[in-house]
C-alpha positions in Angstrom: 12.6 -19.3 -9.4 16.2 -18.3 -10.1 16.6 -14.8 -11.6 18.4 -16.4 -14.6 15.2 -18.3 -15.5 13.1 -15.1 -15.8 12.2 -13.6 -19.1 13.4 -10.1 -20.1 9.9 -8.7 -19.6 9.7 -10.2 -16.1 13.2 -8.9 -15.2 12.2 -5.4 -16.4 8.9 -5.6 -14.4 10.7 -6.8 -11.3 13.5 -4.2 -11.5 10.9 -1.4 -11.6 8.9 -3.1 -8.8 12.0 -3.2 -6.6 12.7 0.5 -7.2 9.1 1.3 -6.3 9.3 -0.8 -3.2 12.5 0.8 -2.1 11.1 4.3 -2.6 8.0 3.3 -0.6 10.0 1.9 2.3 12.2 5.0 2.3 9.2 7.4 2.1 7.3 5.7 4.9 10.2 5.2 7.3 11.8 8.6 6.7 8.6 10.6 6.9 8.9 13.5 9.3 6.8 12.6 12.3 5.2 14.8 14.9 3.2 14.5 18.1 0.1 14.0 16.0 -1.0 10.5 15.1 -3.3 12.0 12.4 -0.3 13.8 10.9 1.9 10.7 11.2 -0.6 8.5 9.5 -1.0 10.9 6.5 2.7 11.5 5.9 3.4 7.8 6.0 0.3 6.7 4.0 0.9 9.0 1.1 4.1 7.3 0.0 2.3 3.9 0.5 -0.5 5.0 -1.9 2.0 6.5 -4.4 3.7 3.1 -4.5 0.4 1.3 -5.3 -0.2 3.7 -8.1 3.3 3.2 -9.5 3.0 -0.6 -9.1 -0.3 -0.6 -11.0 1.2 1.6 -13.8 4.1 -0.8 -14.0 1.8 -3.8 -14.3 -0.3 -2.1 -17.0 2.8 -2.1 -19.3 2.7 -5.9 -19.3 -0.7 -7.4 -18.5 -3.3 -8.4 -21.1 -5.8 -9.6 -18.5 -8.8 -7.3 -18.6 -9.8 -8.1 -15.0 -6.4 -7.2 -13.7 -6.3 -4.1 -15.9 -9.6 -3.0 -14.2 -8.2 -3.7 -10.7 -5.0 -1.7 -11.5 -7.1 1.1 -12.9 -9.3 1.2 -9.8 -6.2 1.3 -7.6 -4.8 4.2 -9.5 -8.2 6.1 -9.4 -9.0 5.3 -5.7 -5.6 5.9 -4.3 -5.1 9.1 -6.3 -8.3 10.4 -4.8 -7.3 9.2 -1.3 -4.0 11.1 -1.6 -5.9 14.2 -2.6 -8.2 13.8 0.4 -5.3 13.3 2.8 -3.5 16.3 1.5 -6.6 18.4 1.9 -6.9 17.6 5.6 -3.2 17.4 6.5 -2.9 20.9 7.8 -5.9 20.8 10.1 -5.2 17.2 11.2 -1.6 18.1 12.1 -3.0 20.3 14.8 -4.6 17.3 16.6 -2.1 16.3 19.4 -1.7 13.0 21.1 0.0 12.0 24.4 3.5 10.6 24.5 2.1 7.2 25.7 -0.4 7.0 22.8 2.3 8.1 20.3 4.6 5.3 21.6 1.9 2.6 21.4 0.9 3.8 17.9 4.5 3.9 16.6 5.3 0.5 18.0 2.3 -1.1 16.3 2.9 0.8 13.1 6.5 -0.3 13.0 5.4 -3.9 13.4 2.9 -3.5 10.5 5.6 -2.0 8.4 8.1 -4.8 9.0 5.5 -7.5 8.1 4.3 -5.7 5.0 7.8 -4.8 3.7 9.0 -8.4 4.4 6.0 -10.0 2.6 6.3 -7.6 -0.4 10.0 -8.1 -0.6 9.8 -11.9 -0.3 6.8 -12.4 -2.7 7.4 -15.3 -5.0 8.4 -14.2 -8.5 7.8 -16.3 -11.6 7.4 -15.5 -15.3 3.7 -14.8 -14.7 3.8 -11.1 -14.2 0.0 -11.0 -13.4 0.5 -13.4 -10.5 3.6 -11.6 -9.3 1.6 -8.4 -9.1 -1.2 -10.0 -7.1 1.4 -11.6 -4.7 3.0 -8.2 -4.2 -0.2 -6.1 -4.0 -2.2 -8.2 -1.5 0.3 -7.6 1.4 0.4 -4.0 0.3 -3.3 -3.7 0.7 -3.4 -5.7 3.9 -0.8 -3.4 5.3 -3.0 -0.4 4.5 -6.0 -2.0 6.2 -4.0 -2.8 9.4 -2.5 0.7 9.5 -6.0 2.3 9.2 -7.5 0.0 11.8 -4.6 0.8 14.2 -5.0 4.5 13.6 -8.7 4.4 14.3 -8.0 3.2 17.8 -6.7 6.6 18.8 -7.9 10.2 19.1 -7.5 11.5 15.5 -9.0 14.4 13.7 -12.6 13.9 12.6 -11.8 14.8 9.0 -9.4 11.8 8.8 -11.9 9.1 9.9 -13.9 8.9 6.7 -10.7 8.8 4.7 -9.5 5.8 6.8 -12.9 4.0 6.5 -12.8 4.5 2.7 -9.3 3.1 2.5 -10.3 0.0 4.6 -13.3 -0.5 2.4 -11.5 -0.2 -1.0 -8.5 -2.2 0.1 -10.6 -5.1 1.5 -12.6 -5.1 -1.8 -9.4 -5.1 -3.8 -7.9 -8.0 -1.7 -11.1 -10.0 -2.3 -11.0 -9.3 -6.1 -7.3 -10.2 -6.3 -7.6 -13.4 -4.4 -10.5 -14.6 -6.7 -8.5 -13.6 -9.8 -5.4 -15.4 -8.4 -7.3 -18.6 -8.2 -8.8 -18.0 -11.7 -5.3 -17.4 -13.2 -4.0 -20.6 -11.6 -1.2 -18.8 -9.9 -0.5 -21.6 -7.4 
């Protein structure tokens, strides 16, 4: 849909979404990396989670759908807790070192996941249905988190980080399922 055909509310929603997406991309790609996969995951996932919280707050200014309000509320709650958990283990996890070869393989796969996620989020179809826009934007965001966690779990990481990754995978997969069902119910096609 051409930008000129969008309502004022949709334009405001999308303008804020674009700012959030730009900050997330910058935060994830400019994060100070080390020779610890555990450290690298945390410093790149925190801006990812912060973006989901901001995207959800942006949606809550516009949506009247109770199911979507609940999904957005859960995203805010779960990802705020996840950020707290990651910050708590960051110092200890940063001490966990990985080989140059593992770091290279990890970064190569992470960069691929980033490219796909950023592209899908940037190219998400936008219409005057803000609820559907949010779902089309958030599903690739959640899928990216799942892939990043699954990739990280293949390496030697600090033991305190593993339950955090498993919790992210579980909550993001649950969220994807809920959003896909709601997408069909809202007739977003």
